TORKE-109886 format. One line per 8 residues: their letters; for each residue x, y, z of N, C-alpha, C. Coordinates in steps of 0.02 Angstrom, whole numbers, plus 50000, padded with zeros to 5 digits. Layout:
<rs>
A	X Y Z X Y Z X Y Z ~ ...
</rs>
This chain:
<rs>
XXXXXXXX	50043 49944 50002 50003 49998 50002 50043 50060 49995 ~ 50028 50121 49953 50068 50170 49954 50060 50217 50015 ~ 50110 50237 50041 50112 50289 50095 50073 50350 50068 ~ 50045 50391 50124 50017 50454 50106 50069 50498 50066 ~ 50128 50498 50092 50182 50538 50054 50240 50506 50042 ~ 50258 50502 49978 50314 50462 49955 50370 50505 49925 ~ 50358 50567 49900 50399 50608 49861 50399 50687 49886 ~ 50450 50709 49903 50457 50793 49928 50507 50814 49880
XXXXXXXX	50484 50872 49847 50517 50914 49801 50533 50987 49831 ~ 50589 51001 49816 50615 51069 49840 50627 51118 49785 ~ 50603 51182 49790 50625 51228 49751 50695 51247 49759 ~ 50734 51282 49725 50802 51299 49733 50814 51372 49753 ~ 50803 51425 49708 50821 51492 49726 50781 51517 49783 ~ 50811 51541 49841 50781 51574 49893 50736 51523 49933 ~ 50746 51459 49919 50717 51411 49958 50774 51368 49987 ~ 50819 51348 49950 50890 51319 49965 50944 51358 49968
XXXXXXXX	50949 51410 49930 51010 51456 49926 50983 51523 49917 ~ 51024 51572 49939 51008 51647 49920 51011 51664 49844 ~ 50966 51699 49822 50962 51714 49751 50939 51797 49742 ~ 50877 51805 49767 50843 51872 49750 50882 51925 49775 ~ 50927 51924 49830 50963 51977 49857 51014 52005 49798 ~ 51036 51957 49762 51082 51982 49712 51052 52021 49654 ~ 50989 52002 49639 50952 52039 49594 50937 52107 49615 ~ 50919 52113 49680 50910 52176 49716 50965 52221 49706
XXXXXXXX	51025 52198 49724 51091 52234 49726 51105 52262 49653 ~ 51097 52214 49604 51110 52239 49536 51056 52287 49513 ~ 51000 52285 49541 50949 52324 49517 50954 52401 49547 ~ 50982 52393 49609 51005 52461 49641 51064 52497 49595 ~ 51112 52459 49577 51160 52479 49533 51135 52506 49467 ~ 51090 52472 49435 51049 52500 49378 51023 52566 49388 ~ 50986 52576 49448 50952 52635 49459 51011 52693 49472 ~ 51065 52681 49502 51122 52720 49507 51145 52751 49437
XXXXXXXX	51155 52698 49392 51176 52717 49317 51134 52758 49288 ~ 51068 52758 49295 51022 52799 49262 50990 52854 49306 ~ 51023 52868 49356 50993 52928 49410 50980 52984 49372 ~ 51018 52999 49314 51001 53072 49281 50944 53064 49230 ~ 50915 53002 49232 50870 52992 49169 50799 52973 49200 ~ 50792 52950 49257 50724 52927 49280 50724 52922 49355 ~ 50670 52936 49388 50661 52931 49453 50669 52855 49477 ~ 50701 52838 49528 50708 52766 49549 50647 52731 49546
XXXXXXXX	50591 52761 49574 50527 52717 49579 50497 52709 49508 ~ 50498 52753 49466 50479 52751 49397 50516 52701 49357 ~ 50587 52702 49378 50627 52656 49342 50621 52587 49364 ~ 50604 52572 49422 50581 52504 49454 50521 52475 49414 ~ 50467 52523 49406 50410 52500 49374 50422 52483 49303 ~ 50464 52529 49268 50474 52516 49198 50513 52453 49188 ~ 50558 52437 49234 50598 52366 49232 50554 52313 49241 ~ 50509 52322 49297 50463 52263 49305 50415 52250 49251
XXXXXXXX	50398 52301 49213 50350 52287 49162 50386 52262 49100 ~ 50454 52278 49096 50498 52244 49046 50501 52172 49062 ~ 50514 52155 49121 50527 52088 49143 50469 52039 49127 ~ 50408 52074 49139 50347 52032 49129 50330 52018 49057 ~ 50346 52076 49016 50343 52065 48942 50391 52009 48918 ~ 50450 52011 48942 50502 51962 48915 50503 51901 48938 ~ 50466 51881 48994 50467 51807 49016 50456 51761 48962 ~ 50410 51771 48916 50382 51733 48861 50439 51722 48817
XXXXXXXX	50492 51780 48813 50541 51766 48764 50603 51743 48787 ~ 50621 51760 48846 50688 51740 48883 50687 51695 48941 ~ 50617 51675 48965 50611 51638 49013 50632 51666 49084 ~ 50642 51635 49140 50667 51656 49208 50738 51653 49204 ~ 50768 51702 49247 50840 51697 49250 50877 51762 49240 ~ 50942 51758 49257 50986 51816 49257 50995 51843 49187 ~ 51002 51808 49130 51005 51834 49062 50948 51867 49041 ~ 50891 51850 49059 50827 51884 49045 50823 51949 49081
XXXXXXXX	50844 51952 49139 50846 52011 49189 50892 52058 49157 ~ 50951 52038 49126 50996 52085 49108 50969 52114 49034 ~ 50943 52078 48998 50910 52096 48941 50855 52150 48949 ~ 50816 52141 49001 50763 52185 49020 50794 52246 49044 ~ 50847 52254 49085 50880 52309 49105 50908 52358 49044 ~ 50931 52316 49002 50957 52350 48943 50903 52392 48906 ~ 50847 52346 48892 50798 52371 48847 50764 52435 48891 ~ 50759 52432 48958 50727 52485 48993 50772 52542 48993
XXXXXXXX	50839 52535 48994 50884 52590 48992 50882 52623 48920 ~ 50874 52580 48867 50862 52613 48802 50793 52656 48799 ~ 50745 52631 48832 50676 52665 48834 50677 52734 48865 ~ 50704 52731 48933 50706 52789 48979 50746 52844 48951 ~ 50798 52825 48910 50844 52872 48882 50833 52895 48812 ~ 50775 52876 48789 50753 52885 48720 50811 52866 48665 ~ 50832 52815 48683 50888 52778 48637 50954 52821 48647 ~ 50964 52857 48698 51032 52893 48709 51071 52864 48763
XXXXXXXX	51060 52804 48787 51095 52775 48839 51177 52763 48824 ~ 51212 52794 48858 51289 52786 48841 51310 52714 48842 ~ 51360 52696 48795 51387 52624 48787 51411 52598 48856 ~ 51444 52645 48892 51476 52621 48957 51423 52596 49007 ~ 51365 52619 48998 51303 52605 49047 51283 52529 49025 ~ 51283 52516 48957 51259 52448 48930 51315 52398 48958 ~ 51381 52421 48946 51438 52378 48972 51431 52360 49042 ~ 51419 52411 49080 51414 52397 49156 51355 52348 49176
XXXXXXXX	51306 52364 49135 51247 52310 49147 51265 52238 49131 ~ 51298 52227 49072 51323 52163 49055 51372 52131 49106 ~ 51419 52178 49122 51468 52152 49171 51432 52135 49237 ~ 51379 52167 49260 51342 52151 49329 51318 52091 49312 ~ 51287 52071 49260 51251 52008 49246 51303 51963 49243 ~ 51363 51967 49216 51413 51918 49218 51436 51905 49297 ~ 51441 51953 49330 51457 51942 49405 51400 51908 49435 ~ 51339 51914 49431 51293 51873 49458 51299 51803 49437
XXXXXXXX	51318 51791 49375 51322 51724 49355 51386 51685 49383 ~ 51434 51721 49407 51488 51695 49440 51481 51692 49520 ~ 51431 51721 49546 51429 51724 49617 51428 51653 49654 ~ 51462 51657 49707 51457 51587 49747 51399 51571 49772 ~ 51380 51509 49785 51316 51497 49815 51319 51492 49889 ~ 51273 51530 49927 51266 51528 49998 51204 51496 50019 ~ 51207 51434 50052 51152 51398 50072 51104 51439 50115 ~ 51042 51436 50126 51001 51457 50176 51001 51411 50243
XXXXXXXX	50981 51445 50296 50990 51402 50362 50946 51338 50351 ~ 50974 51281 50378 50942 51223 50385 50932 51193 50314 ~ 50956 51219 50259 50940 51181 50195 50972 51119 50185 ~ 51027 51108 50200 51070 51044 50192 51039 50997 50243 ~ 51026 51010 50298 51003 50968 50353 50933 50944 50338 ~ 50884 50985 50305 50822 50976 50293 50818 50913 50238 ~ 50854 50933 50182 50854 50889 50127 50883 50819 50142 ~ 50940 50824 50186 50968 50759 50199 50915 50713 50245
XXXXXXXX	50887 50748 50296 50839 50722 50339 50778 50687 50303 ~ 50746 50725 50256 50694 50697 50215 50713 50641 50166 ~ 50777 50650 50144 50795 50599 50099 50810 50531 50131 ~ 50813 50527 50197 50819 50462 50230 50757 50420 50223 ~ 50694 50448 50209 50631 50417 50216 50592 50423 50155 ~ 50612 50485 50113 50564 50491 50057 50606 50505 49992 ~ 50578 50494 49937 50612 50517 49871 50614 50589 49872 ~ 50666 50614 49851 50685 50691 49849 50695 50717 49780
XXXXXXXX	50659 50770 49758 50676 50800 49698 50692 50873 49708 ~ 50726 50900 49654 50737 50976 49652 50698 50996 49589 ~ 50652 51039 49599 50610 51072 49539 50622 51148 49538 ~ 50658 51175 49488 50670 51245 49484 50659 51272 49418 ~ 50655 51341 49418 50641 51372 49357 50705 51406 49342 ~ 50719 51426 49276 50780 51466 49267 50815 51438 49211 ~ 50875 51483 49201 50917 51458 49142 50952 51393 49160 ~ 50952 51353 49110 50983 51281 49133 51054 51286 49145
XXXXXXXX	51103 51319 49116 51169 51324 49136 51177 51351 49204 ~ 51146 51407 49217 51158 51435 49283 51131 51398 49339 ~ 51069 51365 49329 51040 51319 49387 51083 51258 49392 ~ 51111 51229 49338 51163 51171 49349 51220 51193 49384 ~ 51247 51251 49369 51303 51278 49400 51293 51281 49477 ~ 51228 51316 49497 51215 51322 49568 51208 51257 49602 ~ 51175 51215 49569 51168 51152 49606 51234 51114 49611 ~ 51275 51119 49566 51349 51089 49577 51381 51121 49640
XXXXXXXX	51377 51180 49640 51414 51220 49694 51386 51212 49762 ~ 51320 51192 49769 51283 51197 49827 51309 51135 49870 ~ 51327 51082 49842 51348 51021 49870 51288 50976 49891 ~ 51231 50997 49859 51168 50964 49883 51154 50911 49823 ~ 51186 50913 49767 51170 50878 49708 51154 50808 49716 ~ 51206 50773 49756 51203 50701 49762 51139 50678 49811 ~ 51112 50723 49839 51044 50709 49880 50985 50691 49843 ~ 50980 50720 49783 50922 50713 49751 50912 50654 49710
XXXXXXXX	50852 50630 49711 50833 50570 49660 50817 50593 49592 ~ 50807 50656 49583 50794 50679 49520 50794 50761 49518 ~ 50815 50788 49465 50809 50860 49456 50775 50883 49396 ~ 50732 50931 49401 50703 50955 49341 50708 51029 49342 ~ 50735 51056 49292 50742 51135 49276 50687 51139 49220 ~ 50643 51188 49240 50585 51195 49196 50571 51266 49174 ~ 50537 51275 49122 50528 51346 49092 50477 51382 49137 ~ 50427 51343 49170 50375 51370 49210 50348 51310 49255
XXXXXXXX	50319 51338 49315 50288 51287 49359 50215 51293 49346 ~ 50184 51244 49327 50109 51240 49319 50082 51170 49341 ~ 50018 51168 49358 49984 51113 49373 50000 51057 49329 ~ 49996 51064 49265 50022 51013 49223 50092 50994 49223 ~ 50134 51039 49229 50205 51020 49239 50216 50981 49309 ~ 50186 50994 49367 50189 50960 49426 50158 50883 49409 ~ 50099 50889 49388 50076 50816 49372 50128 50774 49334 ~ 50151 50804 49277 50201 50766 49241 50267 50740 49277
XXXXXXXX	50295 50789 49316 50356 50775 49349 50336 50721 49407 ~ 50283 50721 49446 50272 50681 49497 50248 50609 49470 ~ 50217 50610 49414 50201 50546 49382 50266 50512 49363 ~ 50314 50554 49339 50377 50523 49309 50421 50503 49369 ~ 50425 50536 49414 50477 50519 49471 50446 50494 49527 ~ 50378 50492 49532 50348 50467 49603 50286 50427 49590 ~ 50238 50436 49635 50177 50408 49630 50118 50449 49621 ~ 50130 50502 49590 50084 50550 49569 50081 50612 49620
XXXXXXXX	50045 50662 49597 50045 50717 49645 50006 50708 49705 ~ 49964 50664 49709 49923 50649 49773 49968 50630 49830 ~ 50036 50599 49811 50076 50574 49857 50140 50614 49867 ~ 50133 50674 49842 50192 50717 49829 50187 50792 49871 ~ 50243 50815 49876 50246 50884 49919 50295 50924 49885 ~ 50281 50989 49883 50323 51039 49853 50346 51089 49909 ~ 50402 51106 49918 50428 51158 49962 50454 51210 49930 ~ 50436 51262 49941 50465 51326 49910 50444 51400 49936
XXXXXXXX	50476 51447 49914 50463 51514 49942 50415 51560 49894 ~ 50391 51532 49844 50350 51560 49791 50276 51541 49801 ~ 50238 51589 49823 50159 51568 49824 50139 51549 49757 ~ 50150 51589 49704 50129 51583 49635 50153 51512 49606 ~ 50214 51498 49611 50247 51444 49578 50259 51379 49619 ~ 50266 51383 49687 50281 51321 49719 50222 51305 49766 ~ 50169 51341 49768 50115 51327 49812 50048 51315 49770 ~ 50022 51365 49743 49953 51371 49710 49950 51306 49659
XXXXXXXX	49994 51307 49615 49983 51251 49560 49992 51177 49591 ~ 50023 51166 49647 50034 51100 49680 49962 51090 49722 ~ 49939 51138 49750 49879 51127 49780 49823 51107 49737 ~ 49823 51141 49671 49773 51125 49625 49788 51054 49599 ~ 49845 51036 49601 49861 50966 49570 49839 50910 49623 ~ 49829 50928 49678 49803 50882 49729 49867 50863 49774 ~ 49930 50895 49777 49972 50880 49817 49987 50925 49881 ~ 50027 50912 49928 50046 50954 49981 50089 51006 49957
XXXXXXXX	50083 51068 49979 50121 51129 49970 50146 51156 50027 ~ 50210 51173 50041 50237 51205 50096 50269 51264 50079 ~ 50247 51324 50108 50266 51387 50094 50323 51399 50149 ~ 50381 51420 50122 50435 51441 50177 50453 51513 50151 ~ 50421 51564 50182 50439 51634 50166 50515 51653 50167 ~ 50539 51686 50115 50613 51708 50108 50621 51781 50143 ~ 50570 51821 50125 50583 51893 50148 50595 51934 50088 ~ 50632 51916 50037 50643 51948 49977 50618 51900 49921
XXXXXXXX	50560 51920 49897 50530 51882 49842 50516 51925 49784 ~ 50530 51904 49719 50513 51939 49665 50443 51954 49658 ~ 50418 52020 49640 50356 52042 49645 50317 51993 49598 ~ 50331 51975 49546 50298 51930 49496 50278 51866 49526 ~ 50311 51842 49580 50302 51775 49609 50245 51784 49675 ~ 50220 51851 49692 50177 51852 49736 50100 51833 49723 ~ 50066 51805 49765 49996 51777 49750 49958 51771 49822 ~ 49899 51764 49822 49863 51756 49874 49861 51689 49902
XXXXXXXX	49875 51673 49965 49881 51603 49994 49816 51564 49988 ~ 49825 51497 49982 49765 51464 49980 49738 51440 50054 ~ 49721 51499 50087 49705 51483 50153 49643 51441 50167 ~ 49642 51389 50207 49592 51340 50207 49604 51279 50171 ~ 49655 51275 50128 49666 51213 50088 49698 51166 50139 ~ 49673 51105 50140 49696 51058 50189 49759 51036 50178 ~ 49795 51040 50122 49862 51012 50112 49910 51073 50104 ~ 49884 51130 50128 49933 51188 50128 49968 51204 50194
XXXXXXXX	50030 51214 50198 50064 51226 50265 50117 51279 50252 ~ 50124 51319 50311 50174 51371 50304 50223 51363 50364 ~ 50292 51358 50342 50339 51352 50403 50386 51417 50402 ~ 50409 51424 50461 50451 51483 50471 50520 51477 50438 ~ 50551 51413 50432 50607 51394 50404 50605 51322 50391 ~ 50661 51301 50346 50668 51228 50332 50674 51185 50395 ~ 50702 51215 50450 50712 51171 50506 50653 51133 50535 ~ 50594 51163 50517 50532 51135 50540 50506 51076 50488
XXXXXXXX	50537 51070 50429 50506 51034 50379 50514 50950 50400 ~ 50560 50927 50418 50563 50851 50438 50516 50831 50486 ~ 50495 50871 50535 50438 50852 50579 50373 50849 50539 ~ 50362 50897 50492 50296 50897 50456 50293 50841 50408 ~ 50350 50819 50372 50356 50764 50332 50337 50707 50371 ~ 50362 50698 50426 50357 50634 50472 50279 50631 50496 ~ 50256 50687 50515 50181 50693 50531 50132 50668 50479 ~ 50147 50688 50418 50110 50670 50365 50112 50599 50346
X	50177 50569 50342 50182 50501 50347 50208 50480 50274
</rs>
């Protein structure tokens, strides 16, 4: 007889390791470079609009972020942006792609503890090469029974992954910091969804919690996860 819960999947960025804060630092540098051309709040709104437009073209990740900054710089300067600004934005993106991985508290311990009793997966969005680099540097790669780097996280995507790697969504759990990507589609698919707030979450990933959903849980940090997994069984 199949147990209630057989598969536990983890998000990567800002669930297992820091990510968004590097985007925030680069965005602050972007605003400094264009301080003579646009108000910081206006610039932030224009950049966010560009990112939303470009997700369908570039997907999620650093490369799409850099291209969106360049596009916004061209727009707000009415195509007069200096070449050195473009160069600085490209260099900032390259620096982000080289930045060492810093695990979040309890990340390694939580994955290791859950892996002792359950099948564990990594399900993350973003650029393939960058996500593979971060996973390799994290030291967590050998703990996972499967790794899925996807263009988006939807109900259908979760169904396909949990059918392929596990016993279906009904016997799976997703753990992550994004309400929009890690929680809502998994609840819709019939699985357990565990929200672990990070504090710095990309605005596009915000959504209303599924309060009242029987399989929705919120934890303060990953240190509480093993007990929850054990409780569900």
